[in-house]
LOVOLUM-366003 format. One record per atom (N, C-alpha, C, CB): x, y, z. Coordinates in pm, whole numbers, padded with zeros to 5 digits, always signed. Glycine has a CB too. Layout:
<sites>
XYZ...
</sites>
This chain:
<sites>
-05959-00996+06370-05828-01055+06457-05802-01056+06553-05735-01028+06446-05728-01226+06623-05741-01201+06759-05596-01107+06762-05753-01354+06864-05625-01019+06906-05495-00950+06911-05355-01009+06955-05517-00849+06990-05342-01133+06977-05262-01229+07020-05175-01276+06849-05369-01359+07111-05258-01266+06760-05229-01368+06678-05094-01329+06655-05318-01386+06558-05017-01232+06618-04891-01214+06572-04796-01287+06695-04865-01049+06543-04831-01309+06743-04705-01374+06896-04753-01505+06826-04750-01349+07134-04824-01604+06747-04856-01751+06717-04776-01771+06618-04998-01791+06680-04726-01680+06537-04647-01680+06420-04484-01714+06497-04667-01514+06328-04439-01827+06427-04289-01890+06459-04187-01812+06380-04274-02055+06415-04132-01724+06372-04008-01644+06328-03866-01720+06352-04005-01504+06411-03811-01726+06245-03678-01783+06231-03586-01646+06110-03704-01976+06152-03501-01581+06170-03425-01509+06026-03319-01519+06019-03429-01377+05996-03301-01451+05893-03173-01470+05871-03054-01456+05944-03158-01417+05795-02954-01474+05923-02844-01499+05934-02756-01354+05924-02822-01604+05842-02800-01286+05824-02766-01154+05749-02849-01138+05600-02594-01155+05720-02857-01000+05586-02998-00943+05523-02905-01003+05382-03059-00727+05545-02921-00997+05243-02852-01006+05105-02879-00885+05065-02897-01114+05002-02947-00745+05127-03050-00653+05052-02927-00556+04996-03188-00565+05164-02838-00566+05114-02727-00477+04994-02640-00507+04907-02646-00407+05036-02701-00622+04846-02593-00701+04713-02679-00663+04575-02576-00919+04727-02839-00612+04637-02965-00569+04539-02929-00412+04449-03123-00543+04656-02946-00403+04358-02896-00300+04278-03075-00282+04277-02780-00336+04122-03119-00128+04360-03281-00108+04330-03284-00038+04238-03373-00049+04428-03194+00022+04083-03214+00123+04034-03244+00006+03899-03096+00251+04048-03199-00139+03915-03196-00205+03787-03283-00322+03835-03041-00245+03724-03419-00335+03874-03464-00459+03935-03545-00538+03803-03570-00423+04078-03518-00654+03754-03585-00741+03630-03732-00794+03733-03454-00906+03557-03837-00721+03686-03988-00770+03751-04000-00883+03794-04098-00771+03668-03994-00891+03941-04085-01040+03998-03920-01175+04043-04232-01131+03790-03837-01112+03986-03741-01173+03991-03628-01226+04083-03718-01130+03933-03622-01106+04201-03536-01082+04303-03636-01114+04464-03475-00912+04275-03598-01166+04535-03672-01197+04665-03655-01143+04760-03666-01299+04709-03693-01136+04863-03659-01038+04995-03607-01195+05067-03831-00923+05092-03561-01141+05242-03470-01229+05267-03587-01356+05327-03345-01162+05376-03717-01324+05374-03785-01382+05472-03901-01443+05330-03844-01259+05618-03962-01513+05408-04159-01563+05334-04222-01632+05493-04161-01763+05146-04344-01607+05407-04418-01656+05537-04453-01790+05455-04567-01550+05607-04496-01876+05558-04562-02022+05520-04668-02047+05662-04415-02170+05502-04732-02129+05593-04863-02174+05644-04997-02339+05622-04920-02055+05595-04925-02423+05688-05001-02557+05578-05134-02569+05661-04901-02747+05569-05184-02663+05556-05321-02753+05604-05338-02846+05612-05412-02754+05562-05330-02919+05675-05355-03091+05712-05419-03141+05813-05244-03162+05735-05490-03273+05821-05544-03272+05939-05710-03205+05966-05438-03202+06012-05766-03150+05846-05859-03046+05831-05828-02938+05876-05966-03066+05876-05740-02883+05902-05676-02789+05995-05560-02692+05956-05628-02866+06098-05538-02542+05955-05483-02491+05987-05351-02499+06036-05538-02466+06020-05244-02511+06034-05140-02558+06111-05071-02390+06183-05023-02663+05995-04940-02411+06305-04891-02295+06304-04844-02225+06188-04810-02299+06377-04849-02111+06179-04731-02008+06099-04629-01985+06140-04755-01887+06077-04540-01972+06014-04412-01959+06020-04357-01805+05946-04357-02092+05954-04270-01752+05973-04185-01707+05912-04051-01734+05902-04197-01623+05932-04012-01802+05791-03839-01828+05755-03767-01803+05674-03797-01924+05742-03645-01800+05666-03536-01735+05563-03621-01765+05371-03336-01854+05595-03620-01747+05320-03617-01767+05160-03550-01845+05164-03579-01674+05062-03593-01942+05095-03568-02136+05066-03634-02169+04960-03633-02255+05185-03558-02271+04897-03624-02394+04836-03671-02494+04950-03519-02470+04735-03779-02548+04917-03824-02682+05003-03855-02800+04911-03964-02655+05094-03847-02896+04980-03914-03037+04938-04048-03030+04880-03930-03131+05058-04047-03113+04783-04197-03156+04774-04236-03320+04695-04271-03024+04677-04313-03407+04726-04314-03536+04663-04347-03466+04550-04409-03659+04713-04279-03597+04424-04313-03589+04278-04449-03593+04252-04254-03693+04202-04551-03686+04365-04675-03690+04356-04739-03624+04391-04713-03755+04382-04696-03488+04463-04821-03392+04475-04899-03337+04419-04815-03320+04509-04998-03278+04436-05112-03341+04324-05118-03158+04266-05314-03440+04415-05074-03063+04296-05044-02966+04248-04957-02982+04109-04991-02903+04348-04912-03093+04086-04813-03133+04009-04882-03189+03862-04727-03241+04093-04994-03309+03952-05075-03376+03833-05183-03308+03827-05111-03523+03842-05228-03237+03877-05405-03166+03889-05441-02987+03902-05479-03234+04058-05327-02954+03896-05286-02804+03887-05368-02742+04009-05327-02728+03730-05406-02792+04119-05461-02719+04226-05378-02605+04273-05487-02807+04334-05351-02483+04211-05279-02366+04284-05353-02262+04223-05110-02350+04264-05364-02153+04317-05412-02012+04313-05290-01916+04385-05567-02001+04398-05357-01806+04329-05251-01653+04385-05310-01570+04387-05133-01592+04313-05251-01461+04428-05288-01315+04411-05179-01177+04392-05366-01293+04535-05214-01127+04337-05112-00988+04377-05116-00888+04410-05056-00942+04319-05036-00821+04478-05059-00693+04541-04943-00599+04589-05136-00719+04649-04951-00485+04632-04809-00408+04641-04846-00365+04789-04772-00262+04514-04670-00312+04856-04697-00254+05003-04610-00086+04944-04596-00376+05174-04637+00033+04982-04583+00115+04920-04554+00223+05057-04673+00157+04791-04431+00303+05046-04351+00366+05156-04401+00502+05100-04170+00334+05167-04445+00585+05196-04494+00735+05191-04351+00800+05239-04642+00775+05306-04362+00914+05216-04247+01036+05276-04234+01046+05385-04262+01170+05252-04319+00959+05501-04286+00972+05607-04244+00893+05690-04346+01013+05642-04187+00792+05570-04156+00637+05571-04215+00517+05665-04021+00632+05596-04379+00558+05627-04479+00501+05687-04502+00381+05543-04612+00624+05737-04508+00239+05569-04520+00140+05482-04721+00124+05476-04413-00008+05551-04736+00156+05376-04897+00113+05359-04955-00050+05286-04958+00240+05251-05017-00098+05273-05090-00173+05210-05244-00126+05066-05128-00236+05340-05252-00157+05044-05349-00097+04909-05488-00202+04893-05239-00106+04732-05563-00209+04982-05718-00282+04996-05683-00436+04959-05854-00210+04870-05582-00482+05116-05577-00591+05127-05677-00692+05125-05527-00592+05202-05803-00596+05184-05920-00683+05210-06028-00751+05035-06028-00561+05328-05959-00683+04989-05975-00753+04831-05920-00874+04792-05920-00674+04730-05810-00880+04830-05716-01022+04774-05772-01117+04860-05530-01021+04795-05760-01078+05000-05830-01217+05088-05973-01219+05058-05817-01210+05267-06040-01169+04995-06176-01211+04993-06163-01265+04843-06296-01088+05026-06109-01253+04738-06092-01303+04585-06009-01407+04645-06017-01195+04453-05860-01427+04677-05825-01535+04725-05916-01720+04786-05769-01458+04815-05974-01618+04859-06089-01688+04885-06210-01755+04828-06122-01634+04936-06204-01649+04746-06359-01704+04639-06253-01797+04490-06495-01486+04542-06120-01824+04499-06069-01851+04405-06012-02013+04463-05972-01731+04359-05975-02074+04634-06007-02136+04640-06118-02258+04665-05961-02105+04646-06209-02185+04703-06361-02233+04692-06429-02323+04545-06447-02086+04704-06379-02237+04475-06382-02261+04310-06268-02380+04250-06340-02098+04231-06182-02377+04322-06071-02504+04344-06027-02614+04424-05986-02470+04354-06178-02588+04493-06185-02714+04605-06083-02762+04697-06207-02829+04542-06047-02638+04729-05911-02601+04831-05954-02479+04982-05770-02501+04701-05905-02515+05045-05966-02480+05211-05969-02337+05187-05857-02527+05367-06034-02259+05198-06042-02119+05258-05936-02074+05350-06164-02106+05331-05896-01981+05335-05757-01939+05444-05799-01768+05544-05572-01900+05304-05803-01875+05650-05885-01777+05747-05820-01617+05777-05893-01859+05900-05922-01502+05733-05795-01392+05723-05703-01333+05841-05851-01270+05668-05754-01375+05946-05687-01353+06059-05500-01395+06021-05774-01456+06183-05507-01540+05932-05370-01552+05911-05307-01494+05813-05340-01661+05902-05369-01476+05735-05356-01357+05601-05292-01262+05633-05478-01289+05545-05366-01160+05711-05355-01045+05756-05256-00989+05861-05459-01031+05787-05266-01087+05931-05141-01089+06046-04981-01138+05966-05191-01230+06188-04997-01239+05871-04915-01293+05796-04824-01182+05710-04993-01384+05720-04944-01080+05634-04877-00979+05563-04826-00925+05650-04939-00897+05483-04877-00832+05781-04849-00748+05848-04727-00783+05932-04954-00715+05906-04686-00883+05981-04524-00951+06037-04457-00931+05961-04491-01094+06063-04506-01015+05828-04394-01001+05702-04353-00896+05653-04427-01051+05592-04421-00841+05610-04390-00698+05589-04305-00532+05673-04508-00680+05573-04355-00611+05831-04289-00512+05874-04135-00620+05907-04381-00424+06010-04109-00712+05916-03996-00758+05894-03916-00690+05808-04007-00867+05863-03934-00722+05702-03877-00677+05554-03938-00520+05529-03940-00797+05415-03954-00438+05580-03981-00283+05578-03841-00197+05491-03995-00227+05763-03767-00272+05506-03612-00203+05451-03610-00204+05282-03457-00315+05514-03709-00326+05232-03725-00378+05097-03801-00280+05029-03790-00514+05089-03891-00207+05095-03976-00067+05059-03893+00021+05039-04072-00008+05161-03905+00082+04947-03770+00189+04892-03889+00322+04905-03681+00150+04675-03872+00380+04904-03947+00553+04877-03919+00620+04794-03933+00656+04964-04033+00639+04735-04024+00734+04576-04116+00694+04488-03882+00719+04484-04189+00766+04426-04300+00752+04325-04246+00615+04229-04319+00912+04228-04347+00476+04239-04270+00384+04140-04249+00279+04178-04156+00416+04099-04152+00285+04317-04088+00184+04391-04193+00127+04459-03979+00228+04480-04198-00028+04493-04295-00026+04550-04230-00230+04610-04454+00030+04435-04303-00255+04676-04245-00439+04733-04390-00529+04683-04218-00463+04977-04392-00585+04581-04436-00662+04518-04495-00787+04586-04353-00678+04439-04611-00865+04631-04646-00905+04739-04709-01067+04640-04758-00781+04835-04654-01098+04643-04765-01296+04587-04794-01353+04717-04644-01472+04481-04930-01384+04776-04943-01460+04818-05009-01586+04748-04976-01413+04898-04986-01669+04772-05033-01834+04726-05079-01971+04764-04961-01876+04684-05134-02060+04727-05149-02175+04760-05169-02238+04667-05221-02194+04836-05087-02399+04729-05086-02516+04615-05109-02685+04707-04898-02506+04517-05177-02717+04606-05210-02866+04722-05073-02938+04670-05397-02994+04684-05021-02989+04846-04887-03073+04829-04917-03246+04916-04735-02962+04922-05034-03216+04871-05066-03410+04904-05010-03483+04829-05214-03477+04884-04928-03600+04864-04909-03723+04742-05025-03783+04685-04833-03850+04794-04990-03824+04603-05110-03884+04547-05160-03879+04441-05190-03862+04593-05178-03967+04333-05201-03920+04165-05335-03970+04146-05087-03994+04037-05435-04032+04262-05570-04064+04228-05643-03865+04152-05662-04144+04420-05706-03920+04097-05793-03745+04048-05854-03749+04146-05908-03709+03904-05828-03635+04255-05937-03612+04348-05857-03499+04466-05996-03778+04420-05970-03374+04519-05844-03273+04552-05791-03320+04665-05876-03116+04576-05706-03259+04691-05566-03286+04774-05594-03266+04935-05435-03168+04723-05563-03342+05012-05577-03334+05168-05485-03249+05248-05562-03466+05226-05385-03202+05212-05320-03079+05223-05262-02998+05153-05260-03084+05277-05214-02888+05220-05209-02765+05135-05101-02694+05194-05341-02679+05130-05053-02565+05110-04973-02505+05170-04957-02365+05130-04873-02570+05165-04976-02267+05188-05005-02107+05196-04875-01970+05190-05079-02094+05348-04839-01999+05148-04704-01882+05123-04722-01761+05109-04626-01895+05008-04625-01679+05170-04646-01525+05081-04531-01497+05056-04711-01391+05151-04465-01443+04926-04270-01401+04919-04317-01259+04817-04114-01572+04797-04189-01212+04877-04204-01064+04822-04079-01063+04728-04198-00932+04949-04113-00942+04653-04022-00890+04566-04035-00789+04546-04008-00933+04469-03922-00653+04570-03905-00551+04501-03923-00507+04360-03820-00538+04523-03979-00372+04386-04032-00344+04209-03976-00211+04185-04227-00335+04171-04021-00173+04052-03995-00029+04042-04113-00028+03951-03841+00031+03985-04157+00120+03858-04228+00119+03793-04199+00044+03673-04258+00220+03790-04325-00046+03593-04340-00084+03544-04387-00028+03385-04374-00135+03618-04329-00047+03333-04354+00015+03206-04309-00094+03059-04260+00163+03214-04388-00155+02987-04383-00207+02917-04402-00153+02733-04448-00280+02982-04369-00020+02747-04365+00056+02615-04471+00049+02549-04271+00021+02528-04511+00055+02383-04581+00056+02320-04653-00047+02287-04543+00100+02260-04788-00072+02362-04827-00233+02316-04923-00197+02240-04877-00351+02430-04965-00352+02071-05025-00328+02002-05038-00462+02055-05006-00265+01886-05227-00480+02040-05305-00616+02041-05370-00684+01948-05388-00613+02112-05411-00811+01955-05438-00921+01815-05575-00925+01937-05297-01112+01757-05695-00931+01861-05830-00930+01922-05815-01100+01884-05975-00814+01845-05864-01194+01971-05838-01326+01954-06010-01380+01905-05762-01396+02112-06007-01399+01808-06124-01483+01738-06103-01675+01744-06120-01423+01554-06010-01728+01802-06026-01834+01790-05999-01891+01935-05955-01875+01683-05888-01857+02014-05879-01893+02141-05966-01816+02263-05743-01886+02161-06010-01907+02379-06000-01812+02445-05960-01814+02566-06083-01764+02438-05982-01675+02644-05895-01735+02813-06014-01852+02875-05874-01556+02977-06156-01810+02879-06216-01866+02976-06362-01879+02923-06195-01788+03103-06441-01990+02977-06561-02002+02957-06682-02000+03028-06558-02074+02918-06752-01989+03027-06884-02026+03124-06899-02112+03236-06976-02078+03055-06874-02134+03347-06913-02286+03428-06736-02312+03460-07015-02449+03294-06665-02233+03393-06504-02254+03369-06465-02220+03519-06421-02138+03239-06309-02148+03505-06257-02125+03629-06215-02001+03568-06153-02228+03700-06235-01887+03501-06194-01748+03457-06218-01682+03584-06277-01681+03328-06278-01654+03656-06250-01570+03737-06232-01606+03907-06344-01483+03707-06171-01700+03883-06061-01760+03982-05878-01697+03916-06083-01976+03968-05787-01703+04034-05649-01655+03978-05624-01836+03994-05529-01510+04090-05632-01893+03927-05598-01985+03917-05443-01972+03810-05720-02056+03884-05332-02067+03899-05235-02097+03782-05266-02150+03634-05152-02190+03831-05347-02243+03647-05354-02283+03501-05443-02189+03421-05409-02430+03486-05492-02084+03405-05557-01969+03400-05468-01892+03273-05559-01894+03554-05333-01867+03376-05183-01811+03319-05143-01888+03209-05058-01821+03428-05109-02033+03184-05072-02091+03163-05114-02143+02996-05079-02137+03267-05242-02125+03026-05361-02156+02899-05275-02005+02807-05604-02127+02966-05293-01907+02833-05306-01773+02778-05154-01788+02676-05311-01631+02919-05025-01843+02712-04907-01836+02717-04938-01861+02522-04815-01953+02841-04951-01987+02502-04948-02027+02366-05000-01941+02214-05022-02141+02381-05133-01926+02274-05217-01790+02193-05102-01671+02184-05374-01718+02302-05045-01646+02299-04987-01487+02355-04886-01510+02247-04916-01452+02546-04795-01593+02248-04677-01652+02151-04697-01640+02055-04638-01769+02147-04816-01689+01980-04885-01671+01831-04932-01560+01789-04991-01745+01809-04953-01429+01869-04971-01309+01885-04826-01233+01853-05030-01292+02021-04717-01236+01941-04593-01206+01986-04504-01206+01777-04533-01362+02142-04492-01358+01770-04450-01383+01664-04554-01293+01515-04447-01547+01677-04635-01222+01545-04722-01124+01430-04686-00992+01498-04917-01150+01415-04605-00981+01589-04580-00852+01637-04666-00739+01731-04559-00802+01533-04723-00850+01748-04816-00786+01904-04768-00831+02022-04980-00834+01922-04809-00752+02133-04747-00776+02237-04877-00858+02333-04677-00632+02291-04973-00842+02289-05086-00852+02402-05200-00955+02310-05161-00667+02454-05294-00978+02362-05415-01027+02296-05514-00955+02383-05434-01192+02291-05639-00942+02334-05749-00914+02367-05831-01010+02361-05784-00827+02314-05892-01087+02483-05973-01244+02481-06122-01159+02448-05970-01365+02675-06211-01252+02385-06295-01262+02374-06396-01330+02421-06281-01259+02316-06506-01351+02435-06587-01438+02497-06586-01601+02392-06745-01351+02510-06587-01716+02492-06577-01794+02436-06697-01894+02347-06515-01829+02513-06816-01854+02347-06909-01894+02307-06901-01841+02123-07021-01845+02411-06907-01673+02089-06922-01602+01983-06866-01544+01962-06987-01555+01962-06692-01536+02047-06556-01439+01972-06653-01276+01935-06475-01543+01766-06735-01229+02020-06766-01149+01942-06751-01005+02045-06907-01194+01875-06785-01044+02184-06772-00987+02309-06606-00973+02361-06861-01078+02405-06561-00808+02408-06447-00816+02438-06423-00837+02588-06392-00713+02387-06333-00919+02627-06316-00913+02780-06201-00851+02833-06314-01040+02835-06056-00963+02816-05982-00861+02889-05873-00842+02795-05936-00901+03039-05765-00801+02833-05641-00764+02725-05505-00829+02831-05626-00546+02683-05456-00944+02773-05341-01035+02855-05368-01086+02983-05218-00960+02882-05338-01017+03076-05371-01104+03199-05407-00951+03292-05213-01227+03265-05438-00868+03221-05572-00701+03277-05690-00738+03211-05531-00496+03200-05788-00652+03312-05887-00605+03283-05896-00491+03187-05931-00586+03381-05905-00472+03118-05967-00336+02970-06040-00286+02954-05995-00344+02855-06046-00161+02947-06118-00004+02899-06140+00011+02781-06043+00120+02921-06227+00074+02766-06223+00145+02606-06268+00282+02626-06332+00070+02482-06222+00359+02612-06273+00510+02585-06345+00532+02452-06150+00613+02585-06463+00505+02418-06546+00557+02323-06618+00724+02345-06653+00446+02316-06571+00791+02252-06592+00963+02321-06526+00995+02436-06741+01004+02369-06599+01046+02512-06562+01045+02714-06633+00954+02774-06609+01192+02817-06678+00750+02754-06721+00728+02824-06662+00605+02871-06821+00746+02801-06640+00563+02985-06512+00437+02950-06601+00313+02898-06403+00376+03118-06565+00243+02900-06648+00117+02877-06558-00010+02947-06674+00093+02700-06601-00091+03023-06549-00199+03018-06644-00351+03090-06418-00159+03082-06607-00454+03070-06705-00592+03102-06697-00606+03221-06672-00734+03041-06860-00626+03235-06879-00677+03319-06823-00810+03417-06956-00672+03282-06755-00785+03577-06720-00896+03595-06831-01061+03596-06655-00859+03710-06755-01181+03590-06785-01246+03557-06765-01386+03571-06781-01206+03498-06780-01517+03577-06759-01644+03568-06610-01643+03495-06882-01719+03492-06626-01537+03371-06502-01554+03267-06380-01431+03343-06565-01502+03066-06462-01384+03389-06392-01236+03402-06331-01172+03562-06519-01125+03349-06199-01169+03551-06161-01162+03688-06200-00996+03797-05990-01192+03670-06229-01016+03904-06286-00924+04002-06164-00853+04028-06358-00988+04132-06114-00747+03927-05958-00684+03926-06008-00555+04020-05879-00632+03739-05860-00588+04107-05798-00452+04234-05851-00338+04180-05607-00417+04251-05752-00344+04067-05737-00182+03980-05830-00164+03947-05655-00149+03860-05909-00294+03866-06050-00212+03804-06145-00172+03893-06136-00293+03708-06175-00221+04013-06264-00144+04018-06256-00025+04120-06360-00217+04032-06093-00020+04182-06043+00109+04214-06028+00248+04138-05939+00082+04246-06044+00213+03993-06047+00312+03906-06168+00342+03863-05972+00292+03811-06242+00230+03854-06413+00253+03818-06413+00375+03929-06550+00090+03858-06390+00327+04044-06448+00415+04179-06404+00557+04181-06394+00353+04327-06302+00583+04112-06215+00743+04127-06323+00802+03981-05966+00738+04085-06286+00704+03882-06380+00797+03746-06497+00839+03805-06436+00702+03597-06607+00746+03864-06739+00789+03888-06750+00926+03997-06816+00656+03945-06626+00893+04086-06653+01016+04230-06577+01137+04127-06534+00973+04440-06524+01171+04030-06477+01269+03939-06577+01322+03801-06344+01206+03889-06655+01250+03804-06766+01255+03696-06749+01231+03589-06820+01350+03678-06676+01144+03572-06643+01049+03425-06706+00943+03448-06485+01003+03384-06803+00933+03270-06916+00873+03293-06855+00679+03254-07052+00962+03178-06908+00569+03358-06849+00447+03330-06971+00381+03258-06790+00368+03462-06949+00295+03207-07030+00183+03171-06994+00046+03184-07060+00196+03056-07005-00037+03257-06997-00184+03267-07048-00279+03233-07000-00215+03340-07043-00310+03100-07116-00383+03021-07039-00457+02905-07213-00299+02975-07083-00547+02846-07026-00590+02754-06992-00518+02588-07091-00691+02758-06875-00497+02566-06831-00421+02438-06787-00529+02342-06707-00310+02464-06899-00470+02221-06883-00554+02145-06769-00545+02004-07011-00570+02121-06695-00616+01973-06595-00636+01880-06618-00528+01752-06600-00793+01837-06721-00511+01687-06806-00454+01576-06835-00252+01656-06995-00589+01560-06819-00314+01776-06837-00126+01832-06709-00076+01793-06858-00083+02030-06603-00138+01892-06447-00097+01866-06417-00119+01719-06336-00191+01958-06462-00138+01628-06400-00144+01485-06492-00014+01444-06424-00310+01382-06620+00006+01496-06676+00079+01424-06630+00224+01445-06803+00056+01439-06586+00253+01603-06546+00289+01699-06384+00415+01602-06519+00127+01811-06334+00289+01597-06175+00310+01509-06211+00355+01410-06077+00187+01467-06300+00349+01320-06332+00429+01199-06388+00523+01167-06372+00390+01138-06468+00545+01267-06529+00674+01283-06485+00750+01363-06640+00673+01310-06381+00761+01450-06278+00836+01522-06354+00872+01703-06244+00999+01411-06458+00781+01680-06469+00840+01824-06429+00727+01954-06635+00894+01843-06301+00651+01898-06259+00596+01996-06137+00644+02030-06262+00477+01982-06146+00729+02150-05998+00739+02195-05933+00706+02296-05965+00833+02197-05900+00606+02363-05802+00500+02438-05885+00365+02461-05748+00561+02596-05765+00281+02475-05788+00161+02515-05683+00144+02619-05789+00063+02406-05689+00056+02720-05563+00054+02828-05650-00049+02934-05510+00241+02909-05513-00110+02923-05598-00203+03059-05483-00208+03201-05635-00414+02995-05582-00252+03284-05568-00223+03412-05522-00356+03504-05700-00161+03455-05417-00382+03603-05374-00426+03689-05309-00398+03783-05346-00476+03663-05274-00485+03893-05145-00451+03976-05046-00432+03939-05110-00518+04050-04947-00468+03840-04814-00483+03805-04801-00292+03731-04789-00649+03676-04852-00294+03650-04859-00198+03608-04969-00083+03572-04810-00230+03548-05042-00121+03679-05147-00030+03740-05243+00035+03571-05044+00124+03854-05176+00092+03493-05259+00154+03353-05135+00115+03258-05307+00359+03351-05210+00049+03122-05120+00014+03061-05209+00054+02934-05060-00126+03092-05120+00214+02860-05206+00202+02669-05198+00106+02648-05154+00266+02522-05280+00108+02538-05257+00007+02429-05263+00142+02314-05395-00144+02415-05185+00114+02221-05190+00195+02111-05230+00154+01927-05058+00242+02129-05248+00031+01974-05350+00005+01824-05405-00190+01853-05201+00030+01614-05429-00187+01778-05560-00344+01789-05564-00397+01661-05752-00305+01829-05591-00528+01590-05600-00563+01494-05661-00695+01487-05502-00545+01449-05764-00677+01409-05881-00807+01428-05905-00839+01259-06067-00746+01528-05893-00915+01210-05915-01012+01103-05852-00926+00991-06078-01059+01078-05683-00948+01070-05620-00933+00974-05581-00780+00933-05687-01001+00889-05672-00680+01036-05684-00521+00976-05628-00426+01121-05888-00473+00921-05523-00372+01083-05496-00316+01217-05548-00133+01216-05309-00343+01248-05583-00079+01357-05646-00025+01368-05533+00105+01443-05758-00099+01417-05477+00187+01459-05440+00276+01547-05528+00367+01650-05378+00345+01475-05470+00326+01782-05533+00455+01884-05473+00593+01878-05515+00421+02040-05580+00690+01823-05512+00821+01827-05416+00843+02001-05658+00950+01799-05332+00884+01964-05248+00948+02122-05388+01093+02151-05002+01049+02073-05407+01106+02276-05503+01177+02341-05390+01325+02417-05596+01052+02465-05449+01435+02414-05368+01550+02432-05428+01543+02626-05422+01716+02301-05505+01512+02634-05566+01480+02751-05621+01322+02757-05678+01582+02769-05514+01227+02831-05564+01110+02858-05629+01050+02974-05487+01052+02837-05778+00994+02979-05801+00992+03073-05724+00848+03166-05934+01015+03056-05704+00757+03048-05585+00651+03127-05488+00681+03206-05508+00585+03048-05409+00807+03138-05277+00849+03259-05332+00914+03375-05154+00966+03201-05445+00986+03331-05503+01078+03485-05565+01016+03596-05617+01183+03458-05617+00901+03545-05646+00833+03679-05556+00741+03666-05789+00775+03712-05457+00650+03645-05319+00597+03719-05283+00712+03773-05193+00533+03628-05210+00829+03756-05193+00935+03863-05254+00930+03979-05226+01047+03825-05398+00947+03996-05480+00933+04097-05518+00848+04180-05549+00954+04073-05488+00691+04110-05443+00604+04169-05335+00589+04259-05436+00549+04103-05213+00617+04178-05080+00619+04218-05084+00729+04331-04977+00648+04095-05117+00839+04350-05096+00932+04472-05164+00858+04589-05165+01088+04452-05304+00830+04562-05360+00740+04653-05265+00636+04737-05454+00667+04576-05168+00608+04683-05144+00461+04710-04994+00511+04772-05151+00337+04556-04938+00637+04749-04818+00645+04799-04853+00794+04921-04695+00664+04656-04957+00773+04932-05014+00902+05050-05013+01032+04986-04911+00925+05195-04986+01078+04859-04953+01157+04814-05081+01264+04776-04875+01103+04730-05197+01169+04816-05344+01253+04819-05447+01214+04914-05420+01242+04685-05542+01252+04933-05648+01228+05038-05687+01077+04981-05787+01354+05040-05673+00926+05076-05696+00838+05055-05864+00851+05089-05603+00755+05113-05980+00914+05040-06149+00936+05025-06185+00798+05033-06215+01013+04872-06155+00691+04996-06215+00610+05001-06190+00501+05110-06215+00584+04894-06115+00565+05208-06059+00444+05298-05978+00306+05259-06170+00395+05357-05930+00296+05149-05842+00215+05042-05730+00153+05106-05785+00304+04925-05605+00226+05205-05479+00187+05256-05504+00173+05399-05367+00285+05222-05409+00056+05429-05388+00003+05573-05253-00031+05574-05478-00123+05616-05228+00058+05707-05091+00063+05716-05003-00098+05816-05071+00229+05797-04899-00073+05788-04806-00172+05823-04730-00096+05926-04719-00229+05701-04808-00194+06074-04770-00129+06231-04607-00191+06274-04909-00200+06372-04561-00092+06296-04373-00116+06326-04383-00210+06450-04261+00058+06380
</sites>
């Protein structure tokens, strides 16, 4: 990163902060945003001078290609405040790497790492009062890019806008989660955009998830598009299965997102001697394990919840309860990861990056 890049960001601050009007004890996830946002446009074949400005709506042409051809990608990450009042990011290098993989797949320009990292550092430093101390408190970070070039011809845009917005967050807990294993709808297909964090991937899940909700299930475990026999992701999260004392999770592929939480949990599990296998898990294996008692846990893994235990699943109209464990590997891994994020345990992996004041 160029040493002077922070000085190349135009900064306009609000006249007064709205922070005192926010009830930090009651925060609906992703609904309240901080005072400022980071904006950097791409036009004439290059990235323009970035800005930090007050959080506000902006005008966009009705023919902008994001509306008509869905060129939109995003990331999700968090900042944490430790007991010494320092603010930290968790593995931001992984997010910029994945964002640029998504950009390449969607025929969008890659974002220079110095723009991404300098923008993050400066914006979060400006908003550090929004990062509250205490386990479970965090600042959710949403970097995203949209196509803002106008015209309805079916071709990639020539103009884009990269932005970062911030939202204070509490611990995310969705309660008991029951899932329906998909046997018709698919999240992604080989050769498609499943491995990109493209907005359309998520909107395509809403309808089959709505159908599952109507049957009393909170989420869908997606299966492969070709045979619907391989278990892939749970809702918008990577998914793990504990059979006996081995953790299984699907390998990343063109269909499966390379989750930062996923890879971090795998690293901690391997460090602590837990056997992990990254391979396709068949629906038939899961059903058999549920029947013979070897299925111990199922859990989703993602930025918002970190770990989301699943209490049961349904397949072909048969419901299988997942037994509660006296010692949950899922919750143990969650605790170990969150302690690293809040600087309550040694960061032996070198994952945390400090926000410099």
